[in-house]
C-alpha positions as a Markdown table, in Angstrom:
| # | Residue | x | y | z |
|---|---|---|---|---|
| 1 | Met | -78.5 | 10.4 | -36.8 |
| 2 | Glu | -76.3 | 8.1 | -34.5 |
| 3 | Ser | -74.9 | 4.7 | -35.5 |
| 4 | Ile | -74.7 | 2.3 | -32.7 |
| 5 | Val | -72.3 | -0.5 | -32.9 |
| 6 | Val | -72.1 | -3.2 | -30.2 |
| 7 | Lys | -69.5 | -5.3 | -29.2 |
| 8 | Gln | -68.7 | -8.1 | -26.8 |
| 9 | Ala | -65.9 | -9.1 | -24.3 |
| 10 | Pro | -65.3 | -6.5 | -23.2 |
| 11 | Tyr | -68.7 | -4.7 | -23.2 |
| 12 | Arg | -68.5 | -2.1 | -25.7 |
| 13 | Leu | -70.8 | 0.3 | -27.6 |
| 14 | Ser | -69.5 | 3.0 | -30.2 |
| 15 | Ser | -71.1 | 5.5 | -32.5 |
| 16 | Gln | -69.8 | 7.2 | -35.3 |
| 17 | Leu | -70.8 | 10.9 | -35.0 |
| 18 | Lys | -69.9 | 13.8 | -37.3 |
| 19 | Arg | -66.7 | 15.2 | -35.4 |
| 20 | Gly | -65.2 | 11.8 | -34.5 |
| 21 | Leu | -65.8 | 8.1 | -33.4 |
| 22 | Leu | -67.1 | 8.0 | -30.0 |
| 23 | Glu | -66.0 | 4.2 | -27.7 |
| 24 | Val | -67.7 | 3.2 | -24.7 |
| 25 | Asp | -66.7 | 0.3 | -22.4 |
| 26 | Val | -69.1 | -0.6 | -19.8 |
| 27 | Glu | -67.8 | -2.1 | -16.6 |
| 28 | Gln | -70.9 | -2.4 | -14.1 |
| 29 | Cys | -74.5 | -1.8 | -14.9 |
| 30 | Ser | -78.0 | -2.2 | -13.3 |
| 31 | Ile | -79.6 | -1.3 | -16.3 |
| 32 | Ala | -79.0 | -2.8 | -19.6 |
| 33 | Pro | -76.7 | 0.0 | -21.5 |
| 34 | Gln | -79.0 | 0.7 | -24.6 |
| 35 | Ser | -82.0 | 1.0 | -22.2 |
| 36 | Leu | -80.2 | 3.8 | -20.1 |
| 37 | Phe | -78.6 | 6.0 | -22.6 |
| 38 | Gly | -78.1 | 6.8 | -26.1 |
| 39 | Phe | -75.6 | 9.4 | -28.0 |
| 40 | Ala | -76.0 | 12.8 | -29.7 |
| 41 | Glu | -74.1 | 15.5 | -31.7 |
| 42 | Arg | -73.2 | 18.5 | -29.2 |
| 43 | Arg | -73.2 | 21.9 | -30.5 |
| 44 | Asn | -70.2 | 22.8 | -28.5 |
| 45 | Pro | -66.5 | 23.0 | -29.7 |
| 46 | Lys | -65.5 | 22.2 | -26.3 |
| 47 | Arg | -66.9 | 18.8 | -26.6 |
| 48 | Ala | -68.6 | 17.1 | -29.8 |
| 49 | Phe | -70.9 | 14.4 | -28.0 |
| 50 | Leu | -73.4 | 13.9 | -25.7 |
| 51 | Phe | -75.0 | 11.0 | -23.5 |
| 52 | Val | -78.5 | 11.0 | -23.6 |
| 53 | Ser | -80.6 | 9.5 | -20.9 |
| 54 | Lys | -83.3 | 7.0 | -21.5 |
| 55 | Val | -84.7 | 7.4 | -18.0 |
| 56 | Leu | -84.5 | 10.6 | -17.1 |
| 57 | Gly | -87.3 | 12.6 | -18.5 |
| 58 | Lys | -85.4 | 15.3 | -19.9 |
| 59 | His | -84.6 | 15.7 | -23.7 |
| 60 | Ile | -86.4 | 12.7 | -25.1 |
| 61 | Pro | -89.8 | 10.8 | -23.8 |
| 62 | Val | -89.5 | 8.7 | -21.1 |
| 63 | Arg | -92.3 | 6.6 | -19.4 |
| 64 | Pro | -93.0 | 7.6 | -15.5 |
| 65 | Ser | -92.3 | 4.0 | -14.5 |
| 66 | Ala | -88.9 | 4.2 | -15.7 |
| 67 | Met | -88.0 | 7.5 | -14.4 |
| 68 | Gln | -89.3 | 6.3 | -10.8 |
| 69 | Ala | -87.3 | 2.9 | -11.1 |
| 70 | Ser | -84.5 | 5.1 | -11.7 |
| 71 | Tyr | -84.9 | 7.4 | -8.7 |
| 72 | Lys | -85.6 | 4.4 | -6.1 |
| 73 | Ser | -82.4 | 2.5 | -7.6 |
| 74 | Leu | -80.3 | 5.3 | -7.1 |
| 75 | Ala | -81.5 | 6.1 | -4.0 |
| 76 | Ala | -80.9 | 2.7 | -2.7 |
| 77 | Lys | -77.4 | 2.6 | -3.8 |
| 78 | Ile | -76.7 | 5.6 | -1.3 |
| 79 | Pro | -75.5 | 4.2 | 2.2 |
| 80 | Ala | -78.1 | 4.0 | 4.6 |
| 81 | Asp | -75.4 | 5.0 | 7.4 |
| 82 | Leu | -74.5 | 8.8 | 6.2 |
| 83 | Pro | -74.3 | 11.2 | 9.4 |
| 84 | Gly | -76.9 | 13.4 | 9.1 |
| 85 | Pro | -78.2 | 15.8 | 8.2 |
| 86 | Val | -77.6 | 15.0 | 4.8 |
| 87 | Leu | -77.7 | 17.5 | 1.9 |
| 88 | Ile | -78.9 | 16.5 | -1.5 |
| 89 | Val | -77.8 | 19.0 | -4.3 |
| 90 | Gly | -79.4 | 18.7 | -7.9 |
| 91 | Met | -77.6 | 19.9 | -10.5 |
| 92 | Ala | -79.2 | 22.4 | -13.2 |
| 93 | Glu | -80.8 | 22.0 | -15.0 |
| 94 | Thr | -80.5 | 18.4 | -16.5 |
| 95 | Ala | -80.7 | 16.5 | -13.0 |
| 96 | Val | -83.2 | 18.9 | -11.2 |
| 97 | Gly | -85.8 | 16.4 | -11.5 |
| 98 | Leu | -83.6 | 13.4 | -11.2 |
| 99 | Gly | -82.3 | 15.2 | -7.7 |
| 100 | Ala | -85.6 | 15.8 | -6.5 |
| 101 | Gly | -86.4 | 12.2 | -7.1 |
| 102 | Val | -83.4 | 10.7 | -5.4 |
| 103 | His | -84.6 | 13.0 | -2.6 |
| 104 | Arg | -88.0 | 11.9 | -2.2 |
| 105 | Ala | -86.9 | 7.8 | -2.5 |
| 106 | Tyr | -84.1 | 8.7 | 0.1 |
| 107 | Ser | -86.0 | 10.5 | 2.5 |
| 108 | His | -88.6 | 7.8 | 2.6 |
| 109 | Thr | -85.7 | 5.9 | 5.2 |
| 110 | Arg | -84.9 | 9.3 | 7.2 |
| 111 | Ala | -85.9 | 12.6 | 7.9 |
| 112 | Asp | -83.3 | 14.6 | 7.8 |
| 113 | Ala | -82.6 | 14.9 | 4.4 |
| 114 | Val | -82.9 | 18.6 | 2.6 |
| 115 | Tyr | -82.9 | 19.1 | -1.5 |
| 116 | Leu | -81.4 | 22.1 | -3.0 |
| 117 | Val | -80.5 | 22.8 | -6.5 |
| 118 | Ser | -78.1 | 24.7 | -8.3 |
| 119 | Thr | -79.3 | 27.5 | -10.9 |
| 120 | Arg | -78.5 | 29.5 | -13.8 |
| 121 | His | -81.4 | 32.2 | -12.8 |
| 122 | Pro | -80.6 | 34.0 | -9.4 |
| 123 | Ile | -83.7 | 35.3 | -7.4 |
| 124 | Ser | -83.0 | 38.6 | -6.3 |
| 125 | Leu | -81.9 | 36.7 | -2.9 |
| 126 | Glu | -78.6 | 36.0 | -1.1 |
| 127 | Ile | -76.1 | 33.3 | -2.9 |
| 128 | Leu | -74.4 | 30.8 | -1.0 |
| 129 | Ala | -72.0 | 29.7 | -3.4 |
| 130 | Arg | -71.0 | 29.8 | -7.1 |
| 131 | Phe | -69.1 | 27.2 | -9.5 |
| 132 | Ala | -68.4 | 26.1 | -12.9 |
| 133 | Glu | -69.5 | 23.4 | -15.1 |
| 134 | Glu | -66.3 | 24.1 | -17.2 |
| 135 | His | -67.2 | 21.9 | -20.4 |
| 136 | Ser | -70.9 | 23.0 | -20.6 |
| 137 | His | -72.2 | 25.9 | -23.0 |
| 138 | Ala | -73.5 | 27.6 | -19.8 |
| 139 | Ser | -70.8 | 27.0 | -17.1 |
| 140 | Ala | -71.9 | 29.3 | -14.3 |
| 141 | His | -74.1 | 27.7 | -11.6 |
| 142 | Leu | -75.3 | 29.5 | -8.4 |
| 143 | Ile | -76.5 | 28.2 | -5.3 |
| 144 | His | -78.8 | 30.4 | -3.3 |
| 145 | Leu | -78.8 | 30.9 | 0.6 |
| 146 | Pro | -81.7 | 28.7 | 2.0 |
| 147 | Ile | -84.3 | 31.4 | 3.3 |
| 148 | Asp | -86.3 | 29.1 | 5.7 |
| 149 | Pro | -84.6 | 29.4 | 9.2 |
| 150 | Asp | -84.7 | 25.2 | 9.8 |
| 151 | Ile | -83.5 | 24.7 | 6.2 |
| 152 | Trp | -80.8 | 26.9 | 6.9 |
| 153 | Ala | -79.8 | 25.2 | 9.6 |
| 154 | Met | -79.9 | 21.8 | 8.6 |
| 155 | Thr | -77.5 | 23.1 | 5.4 |
| 156 | Gln | -75.2 | 24.7 | 7.6 |
| 157 | Leu | -75.1 | 21.6 | 9.9 |
| 158 | Ala | -74.9 | 18.8 | 6.9 |
| 159 | Arg | -72.2 | 15.9 | 7.8 |
| 160 | Ser | -73.3 | 14.4 | 4.5 |
| 161 | Leu | -73.4 | 15.9 | 1.1 |
| 162 | Val | -75.3 | 13.9 | -1.8 |
| 163 | Leu | -74.2 | 15.3 | -5.1 |
| 164 | Val | -76.6 | 14.4 | -7.9 |
| 165 | Asp | -76.4 | 14.6 | -11.9 |
| 166 | Asp | -77.1 | 12.8 | -14.9 |
| 167 | Glu | -73.4 | 11.7 | -15.4 |
| 168 | Ile | -70.1 | 12.1 | -14.6 |
| 169 | Ser | -67.3 | 12.2 | -17.1 |
| 170 | Thr | -64.0 | 13.8 | -15.5 |
| 171 | Gly | -65.7 | 14.5 | -12.1 |
| 172 | Thr | -64.5 | 18.4 | -12.4 |
| 173 | Thr | -68.1 | 19.7 | -11.8 |
| 174 | Leu | -68.8 | 17.8 | -8.5 |
| 175 | Ile | -65.3 | 18.4 | -7.4 |
| 176 | Asn | -66.0 | 22.1 | -8.0 |
| 177 | Leu | -69.3 | 22.0 | -6.4 |
| 178 | His | -67.8 | 20.5 | -3.4 |
| 179 | Arg | -65.2 | 23.1 | -2.8 |
| 180 | Ala | -67.6 | 25.9 | -3.5 |
| 181 | Leu | -69.8 | 24.5 | -0.5 |
| 182 | Ile | -66.9 | 24.1 | 1.6 |
| 183 | Asp | -65.8 | 27.4 | 1.2 |
| 184 | Ala | -69.5 | 28.9 | 1.8 |
| 185 | Gly | -69.1 | 27.6 | 5.3 |
| 186 | Leu | -70.4 | 23.8 | 5.2 |
| 187 | Thr | -67.4 | 22.8 | 7.3 |
| 188 | Lys | -68.9 | 20.0 | 9.0 |
| 189 | Val | -69.2 | 17.6 | 6.0 |
| 190 | Glu | -67.8 | 14.3 | 6.9 |
| 191 | Arg | -69.0 | 12.2 | 3.9 |
| 192 | Val | -69.5 | 12.8 | 0.2 |
| 193 | Val | -71.4 | 10.8 | -2.2 |
| 194 | Thr | -71.7 | 11.2 | -5.8 |
| 195 | Cys | -74.8 | 9.8 | -7.0 |
| 196 | Val | -75.2 | 9.7 | -10.9 |
| 197 | Leu | -77.1 | 7.5 | -13.5 |
| 198 | Thr | -73.7 | 7.0 | -15.6 |
| 199 | Asp | -70.5 | 7.2 | -14.1 |
| 200 | Trp | -67.2 | 7.5 | -16.6 |
| 201 | Ser | -64.7 | 9.2 | -14.2 |
| 202 | Gln | -63.0 | 5.8 | -13.0 |
| 203 | Gly | -63.3 | 7.0 | -9.6 |
| 204 | Ala | -62.0 | 10.6 | -10.4 |
| 205 | Val | -64.0 | 12.3 | -7.6 |
| 206 | Arg | -62.7 | 9.9 | -4.5 |
| 207 | Asn | -59.3 | 10.0 | -6.1 |
| 208 | Val | -59.2 | 13.9 | -5.3 |
| 209 | Leu | -61.4 | 14.3 | -2.4 |
| 210 | Gly | -60.4 | 10.8 | -0.5 |
| 211 | Asp | -62.0 | 7.9 | 1.3 |
| 212 | Cys | -64.3 | 10.2 | 2.8 |
| 213 | Thr | -66.2 | 9.8 | -0.9 |
| 214 | Glu | -68.4 | 7.1 | -2.6 |
| 215 | Gln | -69.5 | 7.2 | -6.0 |
| 216 | Val | -72.7 | 5.3 | -6.8 |
| 217 | Ser | -74.5 | 5.2 | -10.0 |
| 218 | Leu | -76.6 | 2.8 | -12.4 |
| 219 | Leu | -73.7 | 2.3 | -14.7 |
| 220 | Gln | -69.6 | 2.5 | -14.5 |
| 221 | Gly | -67.4 | 2.7 | -17.4 |
| 222 | Ser | -65.1 | 4.8 | -19.7 |
| 223 | Tyr | -65.0 | 6.2 | -22.9 |
| 224 | Arg | -63.0 | 7.5 | -25.6 |
| 225 | Phe | -63.5 | 10.0 | -28.6 |
| 226 | His | -61.3 | 10.1 | -31.4 |
| 227 | Asp | -61.6 | 13.2 | -33.2 |
| 228 | Asp | -61.9 | 13.6 | -36.9 |
| 229 | Val | -59.2 | 16.5 | -37.7 |
| 230 | Asn | -61.0 | 17.6 | -40.8 |
| 231 | Ala | -64.5 | 17.8 | -39.1 |
| 232 | His | -65.9 | 21.5 | -38.9 |
| 233 | Leu | -66.2 | 23.0 | -35.4 |
| 234 | Pro | -69.1 | 24.4 | -34.5 |
| 235 | Asp | -69.7 | 28.0 | -32.8 |
| 236 | Met | -70.9 | 27.7 | -29.5 |
| 237 | Pro | -74.1 | 29.2 | -28.7 |
| 238 | Asp | -74.4 | 31.9 | -26.6 |
| 239 | Val | -76.7 | 31.0 | -24.0 |
| 240 | Ala | -74.2 | 31.2 | -20.9 |
| 241 | Thr | -76.2 | 34.0 | -19.6 |
| 242 | Val | -76.7 | 34.1 | -15.5 |
| 243 | Ala | -79.6 | 36.6 | -14.8 |
| 244 | Val | -83.1 | 36.9 | -13.3 |
| 245 | Gly | -86.1 | 36.0 | -15.4 |
| 246 | Gln | -88.8 | 38.4 | -16.6 |
| 247 | Trp | -91.1 | 36.9 | -14.2 |
| 248 | Pro | -90.2 | 36.9 | -10.0 |
| 249 | Ile | -90.1 | 33.4 | -8.5 |
| 250 | Asp | -92.7 | 33.1 | -5.4 |
| 251 | Pro | -90.3 | 31.6 | -2.8 |
| 252 | Arg | -93.7 | 30.2 | -1.6 |
| 253 | Leu | -93.7 | 27.8 | -4.3 |
| 254 | Asp | -90.2 | 26.9 | -4.3 |
| 255 | Trp | -89.3 | 23.3 | -5.5 |
| 256 | Gly | -85.5 | 23.3 | -4.3 |
| 257 | Arg | -83.6 | 26.7 | -5.2 |
| 258 | Leu | -84.1 | 27.9 | -1.7 |
| 259 | Gly | -83.9 | 24.4 | -0.2 |
| 260 | Val | -86.9 | 22.0 | 0.9 |
| 261 | Arg | -87.5 | 18.7 | 2.7 |
| 262 | His | -90.7 | 18.0 | 0.8 |
| 263 | Val | -92.6 | 19.5 | -2.5 |
| 264 | Glu | -96.3 | 19.4 | -2.4 |
| 265 | Asp | -98.0 | 18.7 | -5.5 |
| 266 | Thr | -99.8 | 21.9 | -6.9 |
| 267 | Leu | -99.9 | 21.0 | -10.3 |
| 268 | Ala | -101.5 | 17.9 | -11.1 |
| 269 | Leu | -104.8 | 18.0 | -8.6 |
| 270 | Asp | -106.9 | 18.4 | -11.3 |
| 271 | Val | -105.8 | 16.7 | -14.2 |
| 272 | Gln | -108.2 | 14.7 | -16.5 |
| 273 | Val | -107.4 | 12.5 | -19.4 |
| 274 | Asn | -109.8 | 10.4 | -21.5 |
| 275 | Pro | -109.8 | 6.5 | -22.2 |
| 276 | Gly | -107.1 | 6.2 | -25.0 |
| 277 | Glu | -105.8 | 9.7 | -24.9 |
| 278 | Arg | -102.1 | 10.2 | -25.8 |
| 279 | Val | -100.5 | 12.6 | -23.8 |
| 280 | Ile | -97.3 | 14.5 | -23.7 |
| 281 | Val | -96.5 | 16.6 | -20.0 |
| 282 | Val | -93.8 | 19.0 | -20.9 |
| 283 | Gly | -91.5 | 20.8 | -18.5 |
| 284 | Thr | -89.4 | 23.7 | -19.6 |
| 285 | Gly | -85.9 | 24.4 | -18.5 |
| 286 | Glu | -85.1 | 24.0 | -14.8 |
| 287 | Phe | -88.9 | 23.2 | -14.0 |
| 288 | Gly | -87.8 | 19.7 | -14.3 |
| 289 | Asp | -89.6 | 18.0 | -11.5 |
| 290 | His | -93.4 | 19.6 | -11.2 |
| 291 | Gln | -94.4 | 18.0 | -14.4 |
| 292 | Gln | -93.8 | 14.6 | -12.9 |
| 293 | Phe | -96.5 | 15.2 | -10.5 |
| 294 | Ala | -98.7 | 15.4 | -13.7 |
| 295 | Val | -97.2 | 12.3 | -15.4 |
| 296 | Arg | -97.6 | 10.3 | -12.5 |
| 297 | Ala | -101.2 | 11.4 | -11.7 |
| 298 | Ile | -101.9 | 10.6 | -15.6 |
| 299 | Ala | -100.1 | 7.2 | -15.3 |
| 300 | Ser | -102.2 | 6.3 | -12.2 |
| 301 | His | -105.5 | 7.2 | -14.0 |
| 302 | Arg | -104.4 | 5.2 | -17.0 |
| 303 | Ala | -103.4 | 2.4 | -15.1 |
| 304 | Ala | -106.8 | 2.1 | -13.3 |
| 305 | Asp | -108.3 | 1.9 | -16.7 |
| 306 | His | -105.6 | -0.8 | -18.0 |
| 307 | Phe | -104.9 | 2.1 | -20.8 |
| 308 | Pro | -101.2 | 2.7 | -22.0 |
| 309 | Val | -99.4 | 4.8 | -20.1 |
| 310 | Gly | -98.7 | 8.6 | -21.3 |
| 311 | Leu | -95.0 | 9.8 | -22.1 |
| 312 | Gly | -93.6 | 12.6 | -20.1 |
| 313 | Val | -91.0 | 14.5 | -22.1 |
| 314 | Ala | -88.9 | 17.5 | -20.8 |
| 315 | Trp | -86.5 | 20.0 | -23.3 |
| 316 | Arg | -84.2 | 22.4 | -23.2 |
| 317 | Tyr | -86.6 | 25.6 | -24.1 |
| 318 | Arg | -86.7 | 29.0 | -22.1 |
| 319 | Gln | -89.8 | 29.5 | -19.9 |
| 320 | Thr | -90.4 | 33.2 | -20.7 |
| 321 | Thr | -90.7 | 32.3 | -24.5 |
| 322 | Ala | -93.4 | 29.6 | -23.6 |
| 323 | Leu | -94.7 | 32.1 | -21.5 |
| 324 | Arg | -95.1 | 35.3 | -23.5 |
| 325 | Asn | -96.3 | 32.5 | -26.4 |
| 326 | Pro | -98.0 | 29.6 | -25.4 |
| 327 | Gly | -98.8 | 28.9 | -29.0 |
| 328 | Ala | -95.0 | 28.5 | -29.4 |
| 329 | Leu | -94.8 | 26.0 | -26.7 |
| 330 | Ala | -97.4 | 24.2 | -28.2 |
| 331 | Lys | -95.9 | 24.0 | -31.6 |
| 332 | Lys | -92.9 | 23.0 | -30.0 |
| 333 | Ala | -94.6 | 19.8 | -28.3 |
| 334 | Ala | -96.0 | 19.2 | -31.3 |
| 335 | Gln | -92.6 | 18.8 | -33.2 |
| 336 | Ser | -90.9 | 17.3 | -30.1 |
| 337 | Ala | -94.2 | 14.3 | -30.8 |
| 338 | Ala | -93.5 | 14.0 | -34.8 |
| 339 | Tyr | -89.7 | 14.0 | -33.9 |
| 340 | Trp | -89.9 | 11.2 | -31.5 |
| 341 | Ser | -92.5 | 9.3 | -33.6 |
| 342 | Thr | -89.8 | 9.0 | -36.4 |
| 343 | Ala | -86.9 | 8.5 | -34.1 |
| 344 | Arg | -88.5 | 5.6 | -32.6 |
| 345 | Ala | -89.7 | 4.3 | -35.8 |
| 346 | Thr | -85.7 | 4.2 | -37.3 |
| 347 | Gly | -84.1 | 3.3 | -34.3 |
| 348 | Gly | -81.7 | 6.3 | -33.9 |
| 349 | Leu | -81.1 | 10.1 | -32.5 |
| 350 | Ala | -80.8 | 12.5 | -34.6 |
| 351 | Gly | -77.4 | 14.8 | -34.4 |
């Protein structure tokens, strides 16, 4: 369980983890740091820790209102004068839902924004670009070439890139993504915006890409990790597979892998909840956006009846396992609900 210490002047957080001490200095923030993120252990010899978002709806339960507020806050920070078309890219898998929410909010102000996501699951169609998230346990990312002629034309003609992720640490991943897209033929790009919840990079992306780049976030700061040289290094889990899944993806139901200008709600049309009922909505893997439709529908229903809003949660769990064995998914949901009830009661996150 994490142990967090808060110090003032400058605003500093620290957490003693199994493999060392993590210290964070907060320079600017739109949301109180304790409301924005927490810390967790990471089973990864490359990086011992994880910043766990409390507004993302990934890994831990989040109220729909908090998720929506973060989307709108980030979208409002994106410059309104970006030359179009604007290509917004969400990073798999953690920022798929975040990117979709930012795209929806930003699209309220202009009609020339396209949303495209990276993925670790090819769908037997042409690949536009490949790049690496070097510190990750699953480093390979793919971006598919859009099959809709209008979406593909807007992608090719994009004059602005908005790269969305949950956080930036060194900036290397987004620099790799930018380079891959330019090498793939997106040569008309004039402006680049990184759009993240927490930015620890100290302007690293702008330093590499130049004055055409702007970095926007809900929090800016820096961190230091002091390794415990006596700590045991974990084995890296073998999850770095990039492969076609067992079930084919229907392009007609695409939510971003092939590029979209808007996504229809195809899941929550008939959602019904009873007064006082507690609900957890689960999205698996890269399906981090569609569960938000159900969450919003439930929240809206309950708000009308003045009942507490249900919690939406998504975590890493293989979609194929869930489809083969729905009972396993239900068991996972029950375990998660019990775990987070304990975590809330004790005020910490398990390592």
